[in-house]
C-alpha positions as CSV (number, residue, x, y, z in Angstrom):
1,M,-19.7,18.8,-30.0
2,N,-17.5,17.0,-32.6
3,A,-16.6,13.3,-32.3
4,L,-13.1,14.0,-31.0
5,T,-14.4,16.2,-28.2
6,A,-17.0,13.7,-27.3
7,T,-14.5,10.9,-27.2
8,A,-12.2,12.9,-25.0
9,K,-15.0,13.9,-22.7
10,G,-16.1,10.2,-22.5
11,A,-12.6,9.1,-21.6
12,A,-12.3,11.8,-18.9
13,T,-15.6,10.7,-17.4
14,R,-14.6,7.1,-17.4
15,E,-11.3,8.0,-15.6
16,A,-13.2,10.1,-13.1
17,I,-15.5,7.1,-12.3
18,I,-12.4,4.8,-12.0
19,D,-10.8,7.3,-9.6
20,R,-13.8,7.4,-7.3
21,A,-14.2,3.6,-7.5
22,H,-10.5,3.1,-6.6
23,E,-11.0,5.2,-3.5
24,I,-14.0,3.2,-2.5
25,A,-12.2,-0.1,-3.2
26,R,-9.3,1.0,-1.0
27,F,-11.5,0.9,2.1
28,C,-14.3,-1.5,1.0
29,G,-12.5,-3.9,-1.3
30,V,-13.1,-4.5,-5.0
31,E,-16.0,-6.7,-4.0
32,G,-17.4,-3.7,-2.1
33,L,-18.0,-1.8,-5.4
34,S,-21.6,-1.4,-6.4
35,I,-22.9,0.5,-9.4
36,G,-25.7,2.3,-7.5
37,P,-23.6,3.9,-4.7
38,L,-20.8,4.6,-7.1
39,A,-23.2,6.4,-9.5
40,Q,-24.4,8.5,-6.6
41,A,-20.9,9.3,-5.5
42,V,-19.9,10.7,-9.0
43,G,-23.2,12.4,-9.5
44,M,-24.4,10.2,-12.4
45,S,-27.3,7.8,-13.1
46,K,-26.7,4.0,-12.9
47,S,-27.3,3.9,-16.7
48,G,-24.7,6.6,-17.2
49,V,-22.1,4.5,-15.3
50,F,-23.2,1.4,-17.3
51,A,-22.6,3.3,-20.5
52,H,-18.9,3.3,-19.6
53,F,-18.7,-0.1,-18.0
54,G,-21.0,-2.8,-19.4
55,S,-21.1,-4.7,-16.1
56,R,-19.9,-4.5,-12.5
57,E,-17.2,-7.0,-13.3
58,E,-15.9,-4.8,-16.1
59,L,-15.7,-1.9,-13.6
60,Q,-13.9,-4.1,-11.1
61,L,-11.4,-5.2,-13.8
62,A,-10.8,-1.5,-14.7
63,V,-10.2,-0.6,-11.0
64,I,-7.7,-3.5,-10.5
65,E,-5.8,-2.5,-13.7
66,S,-5.8,1.2,-12.7
67,A,-4.4,0.2,-9.3
68,A,-1.5,-1.6,-11.0
69,T,-0.8,1.4,-13.2
70,R,-0.8,3.7,-10.2
71,F,1.6,1.4,-8.5
72,G,3.9,1.2,-11.5
73,N,3.9,5.0,-11.9
74,A,4.8,5.5,-8.3
75,V,7.3,2.8,-7.7
76,L,8.9,1.6,-10.9
77,I,8.9,4.5,-13.3
78,P,10.7,7.0,-11.0
79,A,13.3,4.3,-10.2
80,L,14.2,3.9,-13.9
81,S,16.0,7.2,-13.8
82,Q,18.6,5.7,-11.6
83,P,21.5,3.7,-12.9
84,R,21.0,0.0,-13.4
85,G,22.1,-2.1,-10.4
86,L,21.9,-1.3,-6.8
87,P,20.9,2.4,-7.3
88,R,17.8,1.4,-9.2
89,L,17.0,-1.5,-6.9
90,R,17.3,0.7,-3.8
91,A,15.0,3.3,-5.5
92,I,12.4,0.6,-6.2
93,M,12.4,-0.5,-2.6
94,D,12.3,3.0,-1.3
95,N,9.5,4.0,-3.6
96,W,7.6,0.8,-2.6
97,F,7.9,1.7,1.1
98,E,6.7,5.2,0.2
99,W,3.7,3.7,-1.7
100,I,2.8,1.9,1.5
101,R,2.7,5.3,3.4
102,G,0.2,6.7,0.9
103,N,-1.9,3.6,0.9
104,A,-1.8,2.7,4.6
105,G,-5.6,2.9,4.8
106,G,-6.0,0.3,2.1
107,C,-4.1,-0.9,-1.0
108,V,-6.3,-2.2,-3.8
109,L,-3.5,-4.4,-5.1
110,M,-2.9,-6.2,-1.9
111,G,-6.6,-6.3,-1.1
112,S,-7.4,-7.9,-4.5
113,V,-4.9,-10.7,-3.9
114,T,-6.8,-11.6,-0.7
115,E,-10.2,-11.2,-2.3
116,Y,-9.5,-13.3,-5.4
117,D,-6.7,-15.7,-4.7
118,D,-9.2,-18.6,-4.3
119,R,-11.9,-17.4,-6.7
120,P,-11.3,-18.5,-10.3
121,G,-12.4,-16.2,-13.0
122,P,-11.5,-13.0,-14.9
123,L,-10.9,-11.0,-11.8
124,R,-8.4,-13.5,-10.4
125,D,-6.8,-13.7,-13.8
126,Q,-6.2,-10.0,-13.8
127,V,-4.8,-10.1,-10.3
128,V,-2.4,-12.8,-11.3
129,R,-1.3,-10.9,-14.4
130,N,-0.6,-7.8,-12.3
131,E,1.5,-9.8,-9.9
132,Q,3.4,-11.5,-12.6
133,R,4.2,-8.2,-14.4
134,W,5.5,-6.7,-11.2
135,R,7.6,-9.7,-10.3
136,E,9.1,-9.7,-13.8
137,A,9.9,-6.0,-13.5
138,L,11.5,-6.5,-10.1
139,G,13.3,-9.6,-11.3
140,R,14.8,-7.6,-14.2
141,S,16.2,-5.0,-11.9
142,I,17.7,-7.8,-9.7
143,Q,19.2,-9.5,-12.7
144,Q,20.7,-6.2,-13.8
145,A,22.2,-5.7,-10.3
146,I,23.8,-9.2,-10.7
147,E,25.1,-8.4,-14.1
148,A,26.6,-5.1,-12.8
149,G,28.4,-7.0,-10.1
150,H,26.4,-5.4,-7.3
151,L,24.8,-8.7,-6.2
152,R,26.2,-12.2,-5.9
153,D,25.2,-14.4,-8.8
154,G,22.2,-16.5,-7.9
155,D,18.6,-17.4,-8.6
156,A,16.9,-14.1,-9.5
157,E,13.5,-15.6,-9.0
158,Q,14.4,-16.5,-5.5
159,Y,15.9,-13.1,-4.9
160,T,12.6,-11.5,-6.1
161,F,10.6,-13.7,-3.8
162,E,12.8,-12.6,-0.8
163,L,12.8,-8.9,-1.5
164,Y,9.1,-9.0,-2.2
165,A,8.5,-10.1,1.4
166,F,9.9,-7.0,3.0
167,P,7.3,-4.5,1.7
168,L,4.5,-7.0,2.4
169,T,5.6,-7.2,6.0
170,V,5.9,-3.4,6.3
171,H,2.4,-3.0,5.0
172,H,1.1,-5.6,7.5
173,E,3.1,-4.0,10.4
174,S,2.1,-0.4,9.5
175,G,-1.6,-1.0,10.1
176,L,-1.0,-2.7,13.5
177,F,2.0,-0.9,15.0
178,G,2.5,2.3,12.9
179,Y,4.2,3.1,9.6
180,E,7.4,4.8,10.7
181,S,8.5,2.0,12.9
182,A,7.6,-0.6,10.2
183,R,9.5,1.3,7.6
184,R,12.6,1.6,9.7
185,R,12.6,-2.1,10.2
186,G,11.9,-2.7,6.5
187,E,14.8,-0.5,5.4
188,A,17.1,-2.3,7.9
189,A,15.9,-5.7,6.5
190,V,16.7,-4.6,2.9
191,E,20.1,-3.4,3.9
192,R,20.9,-6.7,5.7
193,W,19.7,-8.6,2.7
194,L,21.9,-6.5,0.3
195,I,24.9,-7.1,2.5
196,A,24.2,-10.8,2.7
197,H,24.0,-11.1,-1.1
198,S,26.9,-8.8,-2.0
199,P,29.7,-10.3,-4.1
200,D,32.2,-9.7,-1.3
201,V,30.3,-11.9,1.0
202,G,30.0,-14.6,-1.6
203,A,33.8,-14.5,-2.3
204,H,34.6,-15.7,1.3
């Protein structure tokens, strides 16, 4: 086996471990990850897992980052094919609601916020970076909608805060009262918000 093949195999093994760890973290939390049970789940020795992740914390950081990448690939990347302004912003919100459908059993990103919001350290720092990156991406799309004349001029950071609240509520409601009902209300809330912040409303 040459070095290139070995490197590719090592990367594939690392991703397979992260994939399994992500599934465990969805239901047990990032703090629920343990090298022993994870090694057993992927059919490896503990030392084999440690060869890819020098510590439990390194594994946890990789899982949190992987969750952010999955979210971006599902929510933001497809929306970028839409024109700037409301079409792209609507696509982001629709994709976000769809993400909730696929992660109703547990979202690593949302769970990690609850787990680490009051626990200083590298894991909390990674969670904060993920949240900041997403808010910046959402904020850019909102600012573009303002510049396109689709939204009334205003504080883009405040707009981001408000729109961010709708998917959080849908996720919360989905677990308690069912996804379909929660999504319908979430979509209605987004439409009401867009109408309330349209340039036509601001002109009166």
